[in-house]
C-alpha positions in Angstrom: 0.5 35.3 -112.4 -1.3 32.7 -114.5 -4.1 33.5 -116.9 -7.1 31.2 -116.7 -8.7 31.2 -120.2 -12.2 29.6 -120.1 -13.1 30.1 -123.8 -11.6 31.7 -126.9 -12.5 32.0 -130.5 -11.8 34.6 -133.3 -14.4 37.0 -131.8 -13.9 36.9 -128.0 -12.0 35.6 -125.1 -13.5 34.7 -121.7 -11.2 34.5 -118.7 -11.5 33.8 -115.0 -10.6 37.1 -113.2 -8.8 36.7 -109.9 -10.1 38.3 -106.7 -8.6 41.8 -106.0 -7.8 42.7 -109.6 -9.1 45.6 -111.6 -10.5 44.8 -115.1 -8.7 47.9 -116.3 -7.2 51.0 -114.9 -9.1 54.3 -115.0 -7.6 57.0 -117.1 -4.8 58.8 -115.2 -4.9 56.2 -112.5 -2.0 56.4 -110.1 -2.0 52.6 -109.7 -1.1 51.7 -113.3 2.5 51.1 -112.4 1.7 49.6 -109.0 -0.6 46.7 -110.0 -1.5 44.6 -113.0 -5.0 44.9 -114.4 -6.8 42.1 -116.2 -6.4 43.7 -119.6 -2.6 44.0 -118.9 -2.4 40.4 -117.8 -4.2 39.2 -121.0 -1.8 41.2 -123.2 1.2 40.0 -121.2 0.2 36.4 -121.6 -1.4 36.3 -125.1 -0.2 39.6 -126.9 -3.9 40.4 -127.5 -5.4 43.8 -127.2 -8.9 43.1 -126.0 -12.0 45.2 -125.1 -14.3 44.5 -122.0 -17.9 43.8 -122.8 -18.9 44.1 -119.1 -17.2 44.6 -115.7 -16.7 42.9 -112.4 -15.8 44.7 -109.2 -12.2 44.6 -108.2 -12.9 42.1 -105.4 -15.4 40.0 -107.3 -13.8 36.9 -109.0 -15.1 35.0 -112.0 -16.0 35.1 -115.7 -15.2 38.2 -117.7 -16.1 38.4 -121.4 -13.9 40.5 -123.7 -14.1 41.2 -127.4 -11.0 40.8 -129.7 -11.9 43.8 -131.8 -13.8 47.0 -131.1 -16.3 46.2 -134.0 -17.4 43.1 -132.1 -18.1 44.8 -128.8 -21.6 46.1 -129.5 -22.9 42.7 -130.6 -21.7 41.1 -127.3 -23.0 44.0 -125.3 -26.5 43.5 -126.7 -26.6 40.2 -125.0 -26.5 42.0 -121.7 -28.7 45.0 -122.5 -31.4 42.8 -124.0 -31.2 40.1 -121.3 -30.1 37.4 -123.7 -27.3 36.2 -121.4 -27.7 34.1 -118.2 -25.3 35.1 -115.4 -24.9 33.0 -112.2 -23.0 34.3 -109.2 -22.3 32.5 -106.0 -22.0 34.2 -102.7 -21.6 33.6 -98.9 -24.0 35.7 -96.8 -24.7 36.4 -93.2 -27.6 34.5 -91.7 -30.1 31.9 -93.2 -31.2 33.4 -96.5 -34.6 32.5 -97.9 -34.9 29.3 -99.9 -35.8 31.5 -102.9 -36.5 35.2 -103.3 -36.9 37.8 -106.0 -35.3 41.1 -105.1 -36.8 44.0 -107.1 -35.3 47.1 -105.7 -33.7 50.1 -107.4 -30.0 50.7 -107.1 -28.0 54.0 -107.5 -26.2 54.5 -110.8 -22.6 55.4 -111.2 -23.4 59.1 -110.6 -24.7 58.1 -107.1 -27.8 60.2 -107.4 -30.2 58.5 -109.8 -31.8 55.2 -108.8 -32.2 52.6 -111.6 -34.4 49.5 -111.7 -32.5 46.4 -110.5 -33.7 42.8 -110.4 -32.1 39.8 -108.8 -33.3 36.2 -108.1 -31.8 34.4 -105.2 -31.6 30.6 -104.4 -30.1 29.2 -101.2 -27.9 26.2 -101.8 -26.6 25.4 -98.3 -26.5 26.8 -94.7 -24.4 26.3 -91.6 -24.4 27.3 -87.9 -21.0 27.7 -86.3 -20.4 27.6 -82.6 -18.5 30.9 -82.9 -20.0 33.9 -81.3 -20.5 37.1 -83.2 -22.2 40.0 -81.4 -24.9 39.9 -80.2 -25.3 36.2 -80.7 -23.6 33.1 -79.2 -23.4 31.4 -82.6 -23.1 32.5 -86.2 -25.1 31.5 -89.3 -24.2 31.6 -93.0 -25.7 30.6 -96.3 -24.3 29.7 -99.7 -26.5 31.4 -102.3 -26.8 31.4 -106.1 -27.7 34.9 -107.5 -29.2 35.5 -110.9 -29.1 39.2 -111.9 -31.5 40.3 -114.6 -29.9 43.8 -114.7 -26.3 44.9 -114.3 -26.2 47.9 -112.0 -23.1 48.9 -110.2 -22.7 46.9 -107.0 -26.2 45.4 -107.6 -25.7 42.1 -105.9 -23.8 43.6 -103.0 -26.5 46.2 -102.4 -29.4 43.8 -102.9 -28.1 41.3 -100.3 -27.7 44.0 -97.8 -31.2 45.3 -98.5 -32.6 41.9 -97.5 -30.4 41.8 -94.3 -28.1 39.1 -95.7 -24.9 41.0 -96.6 -22.1 39.2 -98.4 -19.2 38.1 -96.3 -16.1 40.3 -96.9 -17.9 43.3 -98.3 -16.2 46.2 -96.7 -18.6 48.7 -98.2 -22.0 47.2 -97.6 -21.3 44.2 -95.3 -21.1 43.4 -91.6 -17.7 44.1 -90.1 -18.3 41.8 -87.1 -18.8 38.8 -89.3 -16.0 39.8 -91.7 -13.6 40.0 -88.7 -14.7 36.6 -87.5 -13.9 35.1 -90.9 -10.4 36.7 -90.8 -9.7 35.8 -87.2 -10.9 32.2 -87.3 -10.2 31.1 -90.9 -7.8 33.7 -92.4 -10.3 34.6 -95.1 -10.0 38.3 -95.8 -12.1 38.0 -98.9 -15.2 39.1 -100.7 -17.2 35.9 -101.2 -18.8 36.8 -104.5 -17.9 34.8 -107.6 -19.2 35.1 -111.2 -19.4 31.3 -111.8 -21.5 30.7 -114.9 -22.3 32.4 -118.1 -24.5 31.1 -120.9 -25.5 32.7 -124.2 -26.1 32.2 -127.9 -22.9 33.4 -129.6 -23.9 36.5 -131.6 -21.6 35.7 -134.5 -21.5 31.9 -134.7 -25.0 31.2 -133.2 -23.5 28.4 -131.1 -24.8 27.8 -127.6 -22.0 28.7 -125.2 -22.1 27.5 -121.5 -19.1 28.5 -119.4 -18.0 27.8 -115.8 -15.3 29.6 -113.9 -13.6 27.5 -111.2 -13.5 28.8 -107.6 -10.4 30.3 -106.0 -8.4 28.7 -103.2 -10.3 30.6 -100.5 -13.6 29.3 -101.8 -12.3 25.7 -102.0 -11.0 26.1 -98.4 -14.4 27.3 -97.3 -16.3 24.4 -99.0 -14.0 21.9 -97.2 -14.3 23.7 -93.8 -18.1 24.0 -94.0 -18.7 20.6 -95.7 -20.5 22.4 -98.5 -20.7 20.9 -102.0 -19.0 22.9 -104.7 -21.9 24.0 -106.9 -19.7 23.9 -110.0 -18.9 20.2 -109.6 
């Protein structure tokens, strides 16, 4: 497997994480020998031991920022905790999403009992109606959306899209199985269409302005061609 390095300096490395890959294995994980994590891939390809600054879900593709030394981690994490980093995700959702919308709705934390404040801005980039029936309708509608999270709660974007009745395609936990099955049966896309496409921030050590883009995967590019949607990173 190839490693797509987007940016690298003496303090950090930013890579484009593939879909269906863990950032790292949990302690005592049974899958350590069965599958390669992102951290293991980076070490394999670069001989670097790196430290994640943030996380992406297994099935979410896109930019991950990692520090090269533990002493650098806190400075990069402050970018996230103090909202000094701009994150742009792209998603494909069921239905015609609003042109623009602010989603301000609490999301459960990792302990699954306490709700925490969560804030996302949505912008719709493109829509399509397909002459493919999905119960209970004779046609099916989808939207390409850009999502701008201001907070970083677990599964925030996936939960927020479901809360406004526009779940992400391919989301087995929060999504719509009927539409997911249609994507598989008609296009062969068994895929969570959520991609961390852009990251921009002022480097906490060099003070340089960093703007990064992570290219889309093959399934995304196939979808853009099939739906005649413009790639928003081009």
